[in-house]
C-alpha positions as CSV (number, residue, x, y, z in Angstrom):
1,M,-85.4,0.5,18.0
2,G,-83.2,3.3,17.9
3,P,-80.3,3.0,15.3
4,I,-81.5,-0.4,14.1
5,S,-81.7,0.5,10.5
6,V,-84.3,-2.5,9.2
7,I,-87.2,-1.2,12.1
8,S,-86.3,2.7,12.4
9,S,-89.6,3.2,10.4
10,L,-92.0,1.7,13.4
11,P,-94.2,3.3,15.7
12,E,-92.9,5.0,18.9
13,W,-94.8,2.7,21.1
14,V,-93.6,-0.1,19.5
15,N,-90.1,0.7,20.1
16,L,-90.9,1.6,23.7
17,L,-92.3,-2.1,23.8
18,I,-89.1,-3.7,22.9
19,G,-87.2,-1.7,25.0
20,F,-89.6,-2.9,27.9
21,I,-89.0,-6.4,26.3
22,I,-85.5,-6.4,26.3
23,G,-85.5,-5.0,29.8
24,I,-87.4,-7.9,30.9
25,G,-85.4,-10.1,29.4
26,F,-82.0,-8.6,30.8
27,G,-83.7,-8.6,34.3
28,F,-84.6,-12.3,34.1
29,A,-80.8,-12.9,32.6
30,L,-79.5,-11.2,35.7
31,E,-81.5,-13.0,38.2
32,Q,-80.9,-16.7,36.3
33,A,-76.7,-16.0,36.1
34,G,-77.0,-15.5,40.0
35,F,-77.1,-11.8,40.3
36,S,-79.8,-11.3,42.9
37,S,-77.0,-12.5,45.3
38,S,-75.5,-10.1,46.9
39,R,-72.8,-12.5,48.2
40,K,-72.2,-13.5,44.6
41,L,-71.4,-10.0,43.4
42,A,-69.5,-9.3,46.5
43,G,-67.3,-11.8,45.7
44,M,-66.1,-10.4,42.9
45,F,-64.1,-8.0,45.3
46,Y,-62.9,-10.7,47.4
47,G,-61.8,-13.0,44.8
48,Y,-63.9,-16.1,46.1
49,D,-66.5,-15.7,43.1
50,T,-65.5,-14.1,39.8
51,T,-69.2,-14.7,37.8
52,V,-69.8,-11.0,37.6
53,L,-66.4,-10.5,35.6
54,K,-66.9,-13.3,33.3
55,V,-70.6,-12.5,32.5
56,F,-70.3,-8.9,31.9
57,F,-67.0,-9.2,30.0
58,T,-68.7,-12.0,28.0
59,A,-71.8,-9.6,27.4
60,A,-69.7,-6.8,26.3
61,I,-67.7,-8.6,24.0
62,V,-70.9,-9.8,22.3
63,A,-72.5,-6.5,22.0
64,L,-69.0,-5.2,20.3
65,V,-68.9,-8.1,18.0
66,G,-72.4,-8.3,17.1
67,S,-72.8,-4.4,16.8
68,Q,-69.3,-4.5,14.5
69,F,-71.1,-7.3,12.5
70,L,-74.7,-5.8,12.1
71,S,-72.7,-2.3,11.0
72,F,-70.7,-4.4,8.1
73,F,-74.0,-5.5,7.2
74,G,-75.8,-2.5,6.9
75,L,-78.4,-2.9,9.5
76,L,-77.1,-1.0,12.2
77,D,-75.8,2.6,12.1
78,L,-73.1,2.7,14.6
79,S,-73.3,7.0,14.2
80,L,-76.7,6.9,15.5
81,V,-75.8,4.9,18.5
82,Y,-75.5,7.4,21.9
83,V,-71.6,7.6,23.5
84,N,-71.9,9.0,26.9
85,P,-69.7,12.1,27.4
86,Y,-67.0,11.8,29.3
87,F,-65.8,13.9,32.0
88,I,-62.2,13.1,33.8
89,G,-63.0,14.2,37.5
90,A,-66.2,13.4,37.8
91,S,-65.8,9.6,36.2
92,I,-63.0,9.1,38.6
93,V,-65.1,10.0,41.6
94,G,-68.2,8.8,40.2
95,G,-66.3,5.1,40.0
96,I,-65.0,5.4,43.3
97,I,-68.7,6.0,45.0
98,M,-70.1,3.2,42.7
99,G,-67.1,0.5,43.5
100,A,-67.7,1.5,47.4
101,G,-71.3,1.1,47.0
102,F,-71.1,-2.0,45.1
103,V,-68.7,-3.9,47.8
104,M,-70.7,-2.3,51.1
105,G,-74.2,-3.0,49.3
106,G,-73.4,-5.9,47.3
107,F,-75.4,-4.8,44.5
108,C,-75.3,-2.1,41.5
109,P,-78.2,-0.4,40.6
110,G,-79.5,-2.9,37.9
111,T,-78.6,-6.1,40.1
112,G,-80.2,-4.3,43.0
113,I,-83.7,-3.9,41.0
114,S,-83.3,-7.7,40.0
115,A,-82.9,-8.8,43.5
116,L,-85.7,-6.8,44.7
117,S,-88.1,-8.0,41.8
118,I,-87.7,-11.6,43.6
119,G,-88.3,-10.3,47.2
120,K,-84.5,-9.4,48.6
121,I,-85.2,-6.8,51.4
122,D,-81.5,-6.2,51.3
123,A,-82.1,-4.7,48.0
124,L,-84.7,-2.6,49.1
125,F,-82.8,-0.8,51.3
126,F,-79.8,-0.8,49.1
127,L,-82.1,1.0,46.5
128,F,-83.3,3.3,49.1
129,G,-79.4,4.3,49.5
130,G,-79.4,4.8,45.9
131,F,-82.7,7.1,45.9
132,A,-80.8,9.1,48.5
133,G,-77.7,9.5,46.6
134,A,-79.5,10.5,43.6
135,F,-81.7,13.3,45.7
136,L,-78.4,14.4,47.5
137,F,-76.7,14.9,44.3
138,A,-79.6,16.8,42.6
139,E,-79.5,19.2,45.6
140,T,-76.0,19.9,45.9
141,Y,-75.4,20.1,42.1
142,P,-74.9,24.2,42.0
143,I,-72.5,23.7,44.6
144,I,-70.4,21.0,42.8
145,E,-71.3,21.7,39.2
146,N,-67.9,23.1,38.2
147,F,-66.2,19.8,38.9
148,A,-69.1,17.9,37.6
149,I,-68.5,19.3,34.1
150,S,-64.6,19.8,34.5
151,G,-62.6,17.8,32.3
152,F,-64.7,17.6,29.4
153,K,-63.6,15.0,26.8
154,G,-66.4,14.9,24.6
155,P,-68.2,11.5,23.6
156,M,-65.1,9.5,23.4
157,K,-64.5,5.9,22.3
158,V,-61.6,3.7,23.9
159,D,-60.5,2.6,20.1
160,E,-60.4,6.5,19.3
161,W,-58.7,7.4,22.8
162,M,-55.9,4.6,22.0
163,G,-55.8,5.9,18.0
164,I,-56.9,2.2,17.1
165,S,-59.3,0.9,14.5
166,P,-62.3,-0.5,16.4
167,G,-61.2,-3.9,14.9
168,L,-57.9,-3.9,16.5
169,F,-59.6,-3.0,19.8
170,T,-62.0,-5.7,19.8
171,F,-59.3,-8.0,19.3
172,I,-57.3,-6.8,21.9
173,L,-60.4,-6.7,24.4
174,I,-60.8,-10.6,23.4
175,V,-57.4,-11.1,24.4
176,A,-57.6,-9.5,27.4
177,A,-60.9,-11.0,28.4
178,A,-59.2,-14.7,27.8
179,F,-56.0,-13.5,30.3
180,L,-58.7,-12.3,32.7
181,F,-60.7,-15.4,32.9
182,W,-57.6,-17.5,33.2
183,M,-56.9,-15.0,36.4
184,A,-60.1,-15.4,37.8
185,E,-59.9,-18.9,37.8
186,L,-56.9,-18.9,39.7
187,A,-58.4,-16.2,42.1
188,E,-61.2,-18.4,42.7
189,K,-59.2,-21.6,43.5
190,K,-56.8,-19.3,46.0
191,F,-59.8,-17.3,47.5
192,S,-62.3,-20.2,47.8
193,R,-64.7,-20.2,50.6
194,P,-66.9,-23.0,49.9
195,G,-69.7,-22.0,52.6
196,I,-70.5,-19.1,50.7
197,N,-70.0,-20.4,47.2
198,S,-72.4,-23.3,48.2
199,E,-75.1,-20.5,48.9
200,N,-75.1,-18.8,45.6
């Protein structure tokens, strides 16, 4: 399965099967966390439900710490882990579009598929909108290509950009997460909407 050293010799179909099983597990975890509810997801932006921040920040920290431990014990080759290339302009515009879609639709692509899997009709229309956006992007790419590839910075990592070690960055991220979790609790108390929260 990719860069995992101990199983890198497995046949490709086994790697794909492992990826498929992990994907099912991820979708199940999203649904169990309540991420099939557009109100819960939109609640992150309105302050009355910060489950999204807590779950995804926790997942990021677990993945970061876990990968570093696996690397330390020689079970994971971090040099083989794919890092998306960074394009400044496209990242900013894409982030704005993604955020606006998240607020208006109440889903991101992953949670939209999770919601659709349990029969949520609003998720179906949300995903149709996503496909329409992807089609529009593909058809207009020759026009926006210069902008899309401008500001190329390569596969940049945050710790490299900050000029610090991965371990120090992990520590800073954990401290930041603890602070944000505390702020999230305050926000939920301040912007609580009992009628909506009870439906999540």
